[in-house]
N, C-alpha and C positions, 0 to 999 in steps of 0.2 A: 151852617152846621154849629152844633154846640161845642165849645172849647173843651169840655170834659171828655169828648169822644177820643181825643188824642191819647189820653192815658188808658182809656178802656180798650182801644184796639191793640195797644202794645201788649196787653195781657193775652190777647189772642195769639200773637206771634211767639210770645214766650212759651205758652203752653205747647204749641206745635213744635217748637224747637226742642223742648225738654223731652217730648215723647219720641220724636224722630231721631234724636241723637243717640238713643239707645241702640240703634241699628248701624252705627258707624262701623265701617269696615267688615260688615257681615255678609256682604255680597247679595243683599236682598233689597233692591230699590223699591219693589212693590210694597213690602211691609213697612219700609220707612215712610213712603208716601201715604199709605193708609193711616199710619200712626199720626202723622201731621194733620191729615184731613179730619180725622175723628176728633182730635183735640181742638182744632179750630172750630168745628161745627158746635161742639159742646160749649166753648167759651163765647162764641158769637151770640148764642141764645141766652146769655145772661146780660146782654147790653141793651139799655133802653133806647132802641132805635127800630126802624122798619127798613131793613136792608134788602136789596135785590142784587143777586150776583149777575153782573153783565159780562164779566170775564172770569171764566172758571175752567173746568177740565172736562167739558163734554155736556151731554144732555142728561135728562132725568133718569133714563134707563141705564146710565152708566154709574149710578151710585155704587160705592160710597164716596165717589168724588164730589166735590162741591160743584154742582152743575149750573149751567146758565139758566137763569130764571128762578133759581131757588131763593126762597125768602128766609131771611135770618134776622135774629134779634128778638127782643121781647114783643115787638109789634103792638105796643100798648099806648100808642099816641106819640112815641118819640119821633125824631126827625126821619124823613124819608131819604135814603141815601142809595147811591150806586156802590157796588162793591166789586173791586178787581182783586183777584186772589191767586196766588201760586203757593199752595200750602208748603211745598218743598222745592225751592229753586236750587236744583242740583241733586236730583235723586241719584244719579250715577256717582256724583262726588261723595255722597254719604256712603253708598254701597262699597266704594273703593277706599274709603277712609282718607280722601284727599281734602285739600283746602278750598274754602270759599262757598260752602253751602249756606243758604239763608232760608228763613220762612218769611214771606213778604205779603203785604196787602196794601191796597189803597182804597180810600173812600172819597166820595164827593157828593154834593147835593144831587138828588134824583134827576136824571137826564143829562148829566154833565160829563160822563165818561163814554167814550166811543165804544160801541159794541163791536169790537174788532173780531173778524172771522178768524178761525183757527187755521192760519196758513202762514207762510213766510212773509217777512217784511224787511226791506232794505232800510238800514238805520244809520244815523249819524248823531252823536251825542257829545256835548261839551259842557264844561262848568261855567260859572258866572262870568269869568274874565273874557271868555270867547263867545258869550251869548250874542246872537245877532250877527256874528262874523262869519259863520260857516253856511254852506249851501249844499244840499244833497245833490244838486245838479252840477255842481262844480267838480273839477277833477280832484283826485286824492291829493296831488301836489299843491293845488291852489288852497285846499282846506288846511293842509299842514302849514303852509306859509301864513295863512290867516291866523291860525292859532299861535304860531310863533310870534307874529307881530303883536297880537293881543296880550301875550304873556311876557313880552319883552325878552325873548330868548331866541337862540339860533334854531333853525329847523333841525339841526343835528341833535339838539337837546330835547326835542319834542318826543314824547312817548305815546304811541298809538296802541290801542288794545283791540283785539278781535278774536273771535272763536277760531280755533285751529281746525279748519275744515278745507277740503279740496276746493270748494266753491269760492274760496277767498284767495286763490292763487294769484289772480291778477292784481288784487288790492295789495297783497304782500309785496309783489314785484314793484309796484309803484311807490310804496312806502320806502322800500330799500333804495330804489333809484333816487328818491328825493333826499336820502341821507338821514331819515328819521329812525328812531328806535321802535321796537315792537315788543309788547308783552302779550304773549299768547295765553288764551284761556281755553280750558277743555270743555267747560259747560258753564251755564249761568250768566247770560249777558245782562240781566237786570243789575247784578252786582257790578259788572264792568261799567255800565252806564253811570251808576251812582258814583263810582270811584273817580270819574272825571271831575267831580265837584269838590274833591278833598285833596289838598296838597300832599298829605302824608302817604297817599297811595302811589304817588309818582306817575299817575296817568293823566294825559292831557286831552285825548280824544278817542272816541270809540267809532269804529267803522264796522260794516258787514251786514250779513243777512241772518236773522234769527226769527223767533216766533213773534207774530203780530200781537197776541195778548200780552206778552212780556214787554212789548214796545209801549203799550198804554201804561202799564205799571211803572216803567222807567220814566215815562213822560211826567207822571204824577210826582215822582220823587224829584225830578229836575225842576218842575214848576215850584216846588217848595224851596228848592235850593237856589233859585235864580239862574239856573243853567238853561240849556237849549237842547231840543230834541226834534228831529225831523224823520219822517218815515214814509215809505211807499210800498204798497202791497206787491207781492211777487207770486201770483198764481202759478201753480206748477202744471195744471192741466185744464181741459175744457170744463170739467166739473167745478173746479174752484173758480174759474172765470165766470161761470154761470151763477155761482153763489154770490159773487160780488155784484153782478148785474141785478140779481134779485133783491139785494140789500140796498140798491141804489148807489153803489160805490164805484167811482171811476178809478180803474186800476192805474191810470196815469197820474192821479192826483198825488201831490206831495202834501202829506199831513203835517201841518205845523204843530207846535206844542199846544196852542190853544184850540186846535181842531180835535186833538186827542183828549184834552182835559179842559173843558169849558169853564167859564166863570172865574171868580177870583179866589176860590178856596178849594183845597184838597188836603187830605191827611195821608201820609205814608208812614208805615211802620215796618221794621225788619228786625229780626233777631238772628244772631249767628248760631249756626248748628255745628259747623266745623270752623276752625280758625281761618280768618281771611285778613286782607290788608286793613280793612276798616273795623271789623267786628271780631271779637274772640268767640270761639265756639263754646258750647255747653261743657261745663266741668262738673263731674259728679264727685262729691266729697263724703260719701257715706249716707248720713241722715239728711243731707241737703245738697243742692246743686247751685251753680252760679250761671247766670246768663248775662249777655251783653247785647243791648238793643239800641236802635236809633229810631226816634219818632219825630216827625216834622210836619209843620202846617204851613200851607202857602199863604194864607191870609195874614198871618203875623210874621212869617219868616223865621219862626222859632225852630231851632234844631236842638233836640235833647238826646244825649247819650245816657243810657240807663243801665246801671249794673244791678242786677237782681239776685237776691239770695232766697232760695225757695226751699221750704221744709218738705221733704219728700214724704214725711209721715202724715202730712195734712193735705196732700194733693188728692183729687184733682181740682182743688179750689183755685190754685195758682194765685 
């Protein structure tokens, strides 16, 4: 992929954040998501690339969502890339005016992102220090001990994060029995996975079951950061099981990081919509607004935090 795409794609997440943040606390997650999606599609089509959405929000007849198979970019001979996108990671967060909503996307050379089915995935994620030390087939306690050893801390000082859901009751019991700490999240496990790679967030490991498409996006981010991610699909019914079989996916397979994001390169970008541990949310200042983003590339290992000031009088050029 071309190095310049890093700065191009962050313009996409910035635009989506600016538009969706206008809906913060207004109780309308559909409008917030639509605003992010429309802004993303508009900005994608200014980038010199030929992109195909392999992870999106449904099929073609579900537009205006960015649908699987949709082609984006100028398509004028630029690089061919796979796109994984969640226009608004945390629609409920924005609707409620809570913390931690992001606009996120990942791109990789064509054929390098797993076309993950839209179902649940069991996940485990860690940052660079614990990369290669955890195993989704090991017990919660064993993984907590492995992270503690890798980070030279006591298990009681390890902070695990996971979605606050009834399906995680057993994991919560095991974390507490091991003596570790828990930081619950209400929505947005892409954010949680990324946080394991940054000391300032105070998070060491992510457990739990969330969306498979979000798992691939998280894996792309952690590939850029030198972290680790493993996932296993969790079909809920015979229909989902049949879909996996049709796609040639073994539901017992553990997807390693390099199964989810192949090759040596990927680009991940995210912009804060509402304030979080890692990124500040959009701030409107009258004639302009401020954004806070992160963009990273696996091949170079570069991580950039970008503070943007955007003239609202000159938008939607972003």
